[in-house]
N, C-alpha and C positions, 0 to 999 in steps of 0.2 A: 601207730607203733605199739602203744600200750594196749589197745583193744585186742590185737592179734598176737601180741608178745613177739614182735619182730623188730629188725633194725631198718636202717635207711634203704639198703640195697634192694630188698624185695619190693618196697614201695616205688623206688625209681623204675623197677622193671615193669610195674603196672603201666607206666608211660612208654618205656622203651619197647615193650612187646608190639606196640603199634608199628614202630619203625621196621622191625624184622619181618613182620607178616605182610606189611603193605607191599614190600618190594616184589615177592613172587606172585602176588595176586593182581598187581596193577595191569599187566599186559592182558591176561584173560578178561579182566573187567572192561578194558578199553575196547577189546574185540567185541564183547557183548554189547557195549554202547553203540558201536558202529553197526552191528548186525541185528540186535534185538530191539533197538529203539530206546529213546530217552525215557519214555513213560515206564517201561518195564524195569529199567535200572533203578529209577527213583522209587518205585513201589517196593521193589525187593529191598532196597537200602532202608526204607522206612520200616519195613517189616522186621529186618534184623535189629534195627535200633529199638523197636518195641519189644522184641523177644529178649534182648539182653537185659532190659530193665526188670523183667519178671524173673530172669535167672538170678539177678542180683538181690532180689527179695529174699532169697534163701541164704544170703551171705551175712545177714545181720546177726551173726553169732561168732564168738571168738574162735571157734574151732573150724571155721569154714573158709579159711583164706584161699585154699586151693580152688574152691568154687568161684571166688572173686576173679581168679585168672580166667576161668571159663567164660564168665560174663564179660570180662575185658576183651577176650578173643572175639566173641560174637559182636561186640561193640566196634572193634576195629574192622571187621568185615563190612559192617554198615558204613564205616567211615570211607573205606575204599570205594564203595558204591557212590557216595555222596560228594566226596571232596573235590573231584574234578568236574562236577556238573556245571558250575557257574558260567564258564566261557562257552560251553556247548549250548546251554539253555539260552543265553543272551544272544548268541549268533542266530539261533533259530527264530527268536521272537522279537528282536528289537532292531530298529533302523540304524543307519550309518552314523547318525549324529547323537545317538543315545546308548549305543552298545557298551561303551566303556563305563559309563555311569551305571548302567544296569548290572554289569559284571561286578563293579565295586559293591553294589548293594547285595548281590549274591554272596560275595566274600564276607560282607558285613554280617549276614545272617549266621554264618559259622562262627564268627568272632563273638557275636552276641551270646551264643551258647557257651562259649568259653568264659565270657564275662560273668554269666550267671553261675558258672562252675566255680569261679573265684569268690563270688560274693556270698552265695547262699550256704554252702556247706559249713563255713565257720560259724554262721548264725544258727543254722538248724542243728548242728552237732557241736555244742560247746565242749570245751576241754574239762569235763567234770571228773571227779575222782571215782564215783560209783560206776562200776562196769555195767550193772544192770540198767542204770539210768542212761548210760552212754549207748547201750544196745537199743533202747527205746527211741532215742533221738535218731540213730542211724536208720532204724526201721521206718520212721516217719519220712525221712528224706527219700528213701527208696520208694515208698508209696507215692509220693509226689512226682518223682521222676517217671515212674511207670504210668501214672495217669496222664501226664503230659505227652509221653511218647506214644501211648495208645491213641490219644486224640489226634495227634499229628498223622499217624498212619491212616486213620479213618478219613481224614480230610484229603490226604494225598490220593487215596483210592477213589474218592468221589469227585474231586475237583481237577486233578492234574491232567493236562492234555499233552499230546505228543508234540504238535507244532501248529501254527496258524494255517488257515487255508491258503492265504496269499503270502508268498515270501516277502519279508520286510526289506530285503536289499537285493541288488543285482547279483551280488556274489552268491547269495543263497538260492536265487532263481537258477543260476548256472549250475550250482551243486545238485539241485533236484533233477536237472536234465541229464546228469551222468548215468548211463545205464548201469544197473547193479552188477552185470557181468564184467564190466570194465574196471571195477574197484577190487583191489587186493589189499587186505589188511597187512599182510607180511611185507608186500612191496612198499606200502605206505610207511611202515616202521623203518625199513631200510633207507628210504629216501630221507626220513627225518634224521637218522643217524649219520647220513652223509652231508647234511646241511650244516656247514661249519658255523655260521652265525647263530643258528638255533642251539647247537651243541655247546657253544660258548655261553649262551644264555642259560642252558641247563646247569652248567657248573656254577655260574654266578648266583643263580636263583637258589641252588642247593646250599651254597655258602651262607647266604643271607638268612634264609628261612631255617636252616639247620642251627644257626646261632640263636634264632628266636626260640626254637624248640628247646634248646639247652637252657636258656634263661628261664623259660616258663616252667620246665621240669624241676630245676634246682632253685627257683626263686625263694620258696619257703625256707630251704636250708640256708641260703645266703642271708636272708633277712634275720632269721633267728640267731645266726652266728654273731651278727653285728648288734642286734637288738633283742636280747633274750626275753621271752615271755610275750612277744608281740605277734602271736599267731594270727589274731584277727586282723591286725594292720597289714600283715604279710598278704593275706587274702585281698585286702582293700588295695594294696599296691598292685597286685596282679590285675585286679579289676580296672585300676587306673590305666595300666598298660594297654589293656584290650579296648577300653572305651575310647581312649585317645587314638588307638589304631583304627577304630571304626570311623572316627572323624577323618583320619588320614586317608582311609580307603575311599570315602565319598568324595573328598576334595580332589584326590588324584584322578578318580574316574571322570569327574566333571571337567577337570583340566585337560585330560586326554581328548574328550569329545570336542572341546573347544579348539584345541591347538593341533592335535594329531602329531605332537612332537614326542614320539614314543621313546627313542633312544635318549634324547636330551633329558626328558623327565625321569626316566629310569636311572640314568647316571646321577642326576642331582639328588634324587631321593636316596640312592645308595650311599653317596658321600655324606649326606646328612644323617643317615643311620650310623655310619662310622663315628661321626662327631658326637652324636647322642650317646653311643656306647662308651666313648672315652670319658665324656662328662659324667655319666652314671658310675663308671668304674672308679674315678678318682674323688667322688663325693660320697660314696656309699658309707665310708667309715668316719664321716665327720661328726656323727652323733646326733644329727637332727633329722627326725623322720620326715618332716615337711619337705626337706631338700630331696629326699629319696622319692617322695611322691611326685615332685616336679620333674626331676631328671628321668624317672621311669616313664612318666607320661610322655615326655618329649621322645624318648627312645621308642616307645610303643607307637607313637604317631607315625614315625617314618618307617619302622620295620614292618608294621602291619600294613601301612599304606603302600608298601612295595608289592604286596601279594597280587592285587588286581593288575598292577603294571606288568608284572611278569607274565600273567595269563594272556593279557591283551597283546603285549609285544610278541609273544610266542605265536599267537594266531596270525599276526601280520607277517612274521618271518616264514611261516610254514604253509600259508594258504596255497592250494585248496585241500591240504590234508585235514583230517578230522581234528576238531578242536579238543575232543575228549582224549585223543592219543597224545597230542602235544602237552596238554595240561597234566596228563597222567605221568609222562616222562619227567616233567618239572617236579611233580610231587614225589616221584620215586627218588630223584636226586636229593630232595629235601630230607627224605627219610634216611638215606644213606649218611648224609652229613650230620643229621640229627643224632644218629647212633654214635658216630665218631665223637662229636662235640660233647654230647651228654656224658658219655663214659669218661672221656678224657678230662673234661672240666671237673667232673665229680671227684676224680682221683687227685687232680691238681689242688682243688679246694681242701681235700682231706690232708694233703701233705704240706702245701705251702700257703693256703689261705685263699679267701675270696678275691683279693686283689690280683693275685697271679692268675687265677682262673678267668677273670674278666679280661685281663690283658691278652691271654691266650685267644679268646674269641675276637678281640679287637684286631689282632694281627690278621686273622682270616677275612674279616670285613674289609681291611685295607687291600688285601689281595683281590677280593671280589670287586672292589671299586675300580682298581686298575684294569682288570680283565673286562669289565663292562665297557670301558672306553674303547676297547678293540673290537666290539661287536659292530659289524657292518650292517647298517640299517637298510633293509630292503622291504618296503611296505607293500607286500603283494596283494593283500586284500583291498587296500585303498586303490591300487592301480586297477584291479579287476572291476571294482565299482565304477571307477572313472571311465574305463574303456567301454563297459556296457552302457553307461549313460551316453557316451559319444556315439556309439552304434545306434542307439535308439533315436538320438537326435537326428542323425543322418537319415535313418529310415523314415522318420516323420517328415523331414524336409523333402525327400524324394516323393513320398506319397502326396504331399501338398502340391508339388510341382506337376506330377502326373495328373492330379485332379484338375489343376488349372489349365493344363494343355488340352485335356479332353472337354473342357467347358470354357471356350474362348471368352464368353461374356463375363465369367468370373475373373479371368486374367485381366480383361479390360478394366473392370471395376477396381482391381487391386492396383493397377498402374496409376489410377487417379486417386 
């Protein structure tokens, strides 16, 4: 705010611009994912991410806030390319007993980037009085970001592959056998929109993740209002939320692989997210930062742990539709609710305070918890894998029987 001589609202828009741009871009991007292939999408996403870091190099100047928005726009285009990748990638590469754990690790990678974003900027850019010194700190941070993004782009181009030679599951083997001429992206989207359990999940996912986006965007504002001068600790609290969420993502993914209880786990984590939000809300103003660290960690554990659950539950409800399309619609819903919640909570905080803003979010988490209970669990991917396994078992038994009949001596040996 002091470096560019601006107030809170333009800074909030650096985050909210993601929400508004993601929505019109997501359907073209999911079409590209289905028709252009996974590798092309990831390479282009990594390229945009690299380009935006070099654009931001030119914004380490108090008079270049408009260029900051250009860099943010390029960054959000990269995000559209990357955000829905985990469920698609894991379905292509991992087996039935490990796909949910793998998806949670994919989501964890995105959360790790957010965690670094909470941790490093307050350290690399301290709140100093000298504007020239502040500019130097910002420039160093941008150099580091550009170097990392460039390295990642190079690694993606060299290492990343489209898919394994052998499909990891029966469901993927069946999907590869569908002739390209029989698949219609438009028809797939229309089928998803008519899928009532999936559309109910789209709404509940949007409510949960939209609340998380609002909390993440306004966290610094909420903490500073209650604990003035604690900018560094505000960043550390954000880091605590994300790191705890990373643990939650892994644990939820492993649990899904072990139990396959998609609806039950989703409902339980949603309810615990609501409880965590209520505890965070009514303890934020107690005056003890360590309490905020604990409650924020619990909240992050369940709210971020919900992300891979939503992706995997969507794949189960929509198989054999493309995983990229289903995850894209989930993320689109999250952006819509993120816009609504961030703007609304920001205005509520300005007028009535942080407590009222957090109660506002808690009420929508309650609605999402109730709606999740009405989702009809129809695990299509699990059924497809089971049916294909049964077909293979029957075919093998028939082949063994035919071989035995054609070789009576073998049949005689087997009887004994």
